[in-house]
C-alpha positions, -999 to +999 in steps of 0.1 A: -039-148+088-070-169+083-064-172+045-031-189+049-051-218+066-052-239+032-013-235+031-011-247+067-030-278+058-008-284+028+022-283+050+007-304+076+000-331+050+033-329+038+049-335+073+024-364+080+030-379+048+067-379+051+067-392+087+042-421+078+060-430+047+094-429+064+082-454+088+066-476+064+099-477+045+119-483+076+098-512+085+099-528+051+138-524+051+138-544+083+114-570+069+138-575+038+167-578+060+148-605+082+137-623+049+172-621+037+185-637+068+158-663+067+167-674+034+204-676+041+194-697+073+170-720+051+198-726+027+221-738+055+193-759+066+192-777+032+160-797+026+148-794+061+147-754+056+130-756+022+097-747+034+108-720+056+127-706+024+096-704+007+081-682+034+110-661+034+108-656-003+071-645+001+082-620+027+106-603+005+081-601-023+055-586+001+080-562+014+090-551-022+053-548-029+050-523+001+080-504-011+064-499-045+030-489-030+048-465-006+068-450-034+037-446-056+018-430-026+046-409-019+049-395-055+010-389-058+009-371-026+040-349-036+020-341-068-012-333-052+004-312-023+024-294-050-009-285-068-026-276-034+003-256-024+002-237-059-037-233-056-035-221-019-008-195-027-029-181-056-061-180-034-039-161-007-024-139-032-058-131-047-073-125-011-045-102-002-045-083-036-083-076-031-079-065+003-049-042-002-068-027-032-097-018-010-073-003+016-055+017-012-089+029-023-098+039+013-066+058+017-071+079-013-107+085-005-097+098+030-074+123+014-101+134-011-126+140+016-100+160+034-092+180+004-128+186-006-131+204+027-102+227+016-118+235-016-148+247+005-126+266+029-109+287+002-142+298-016-157+308+017-128+327+030-125+346-003-160+362+005-149+372+039-153+411+043-116+416+055-102+396+028-123+416+001-115+450+016-078+442+015-078+432-020-098+463-028-071+486-014-037+468-016-019+498-004-040+506+024-019+493+056-048+495+079-069+472+058-039+448+053-034+447+092-070+439+096-069+412+071-038+398+086-055+395+120-085+380+103-063+354+087-045+346+118-078+340+136-086+313+109-053+298+113-057+291+150-089+274+143-078+254+113-044+240+123-040+220+090-028+251+073+007+266+072-005+301+060-031+319+041-021+347+015-039+375-001-025+386-034-034+417-055-041+415-091-005+418-101+004+389-080+021+408-050+014+392-017-002+420+003-014+401+035-008+368+052-018+350+085+016+345+098+038+374+089+060+367+119+067+330+110+070+335+073+084+369+068+095+363+032+058+358+023+049+395+026+057+412-007+065+380-026+058+380-063+037+350-071+024+364-106+043+336-124+031+308-099+005+283-118-018+285-088-021+325-089-025+324-127-051+299-128-073+313-098-071+347-114-089+332-144-117+313-125-151+321-139-170+326-110-169+326-071-181+288-071-146+279-089-113+271-073-081+256-084-058+230-067-022+224-074-003+193-071+020+189-040+050+211-042+074+227-018+070+265-012+102+284-006+084+311+013+070+287+037+106+272+048+103+250+018+075+227+032+054+206+012+020+221+006-013+215-013-022+248-025-058+258-030-068+291-046-097+312-061-103+348-071-111+374-047-142+393-062-155+428-059-181+430-031-176+393-023-202+385-051-201+353-069-200+373-102-179+403-090-151+414-110-117+398-101-097+421-077-072+396-062-064+360-053-067+341-021-041+312-016-044+287+012-015+263+019-025+230+033+003+216+057+007+183+035+033+163+052+018+155+086-016+153+072-007+128+045+015+108+068-013+104+091-035+089+062-008+065+048+002+053+082-033+049+095-044+023+069-059-007+087-032-032+080-026-062+101+004-067+122+018-090+096+010-066+067+022-036+084+059-051+085+059-059+050+037-031+034+045+003+021+016+026+016+017+056-009-001+083-025+013+090-059+002+119-083-011+116-119+025+111-131+031+085-105+053+109-085+053+099-048+037+125-026+033+107+006+052+073+018+045+055+050+081+042+053+095+076+041+117+059+017+114+083-012+118+120-017+088+141-027+080+136-065+103+104-069+085+082-095+070+049-084+068+024-111+036+006-115+011+000-143-024+006-140-030+006-179-063+021-178-075+003-147-091+024-118-081-002-093-065-036-091-033-052-082-002-069-100+020-097-088+057-091-097+089-107-087+092-102-048+062-078-045+025-075-048+013-040-060-023-030-052-037+005-065-070+026-066-074+058-085-092+087-068-130+086-072-131+123-061-155+135-036-187+156-041-176+187-062-140+177-058-130+157-088-094+149-076-063+151-095-058+115-108-040+106-077-037+069-066-035+051-032-009+025-037+001-005-014+033-024-020+035-058-003+071-072-002+066-109-008+104-117-004+102-107+033+074-131+041+088-160+061+079-196+057+056-214+082+077-226+111+076-260+125+085-268+160+118-282+149+127-252+126+118-235+093+093-254+073+103-264+038+080-265+009+057-295+005+073-307-025+108-305-012+097-323+021+084-352+002+111-355-023+137-357+007+120-390+016+135-409-012+170-399-002 
């Protein structure tokens, strides 16, 4: 990735410094050996070798000076390289954190816009004449059959739903769109279900309710997002409540498309886990399918609507739902976990690259 360039430069400087200093130290060691040999030969030559001995002594001193300069240079470059690596790592982490935060926001915004459409669907379909007539006469078999046909037609056009249910005021499901596929739904008692009770008490035809993601036993235990509103007399906005329409969004495939469709790079995709979590931090969608529905994911927004945290081995970016138009959202978050421990070091041609500090320190051995 382009933001890693500064680290590549730090590693490159480490390699170049190690190589050059190593060569300098090799040459000075050879010079010291030559100077030592020269002093030995000068001593053997006696007075005739005195001048040559002075030169040899000076060569040794120059060699020692070069060794000290090389050592000082090595230590200084090691310190600066370490600082450069630290600054580069912080910059890369911040760049990645900001980018993944934006992508987390994008994921939860996409699902919000999708679910906003569901809130429009339920309010519109509750005014359909076949739906209203079925709720007005819950024991009329002909009206229930007509309503079922109408719901089936809707389902053929809106493939994101598992089923649509009409319940009477007492909470008995009297008509569905897929009675052949979900026979247990017909006649089911939903009077104690939260979505039914809340929808029954909506104030007008403009209101709707949405429930947290949960499994519905009558729909083969599928995970659903349930939207509901009251069916009102005459289909009027202010009509008396005569029943409830519940629609069941097929959550698993739709949400998986969202979390797996986030615009990650190839490198990020190998290390990232994209999730949607509810207001209690229960996981409701997981790109890696590592958690059961509702399993809690630990992160700490601490009042922040968006941001990221660096922890041991991971970076966690998150963004709270902003809602969309009249859909306020349910306090959900988009969350992206980047697993830092899986990140490989930069490779050199001769194998895995060690850190800049460790490379430079190795020169001394």
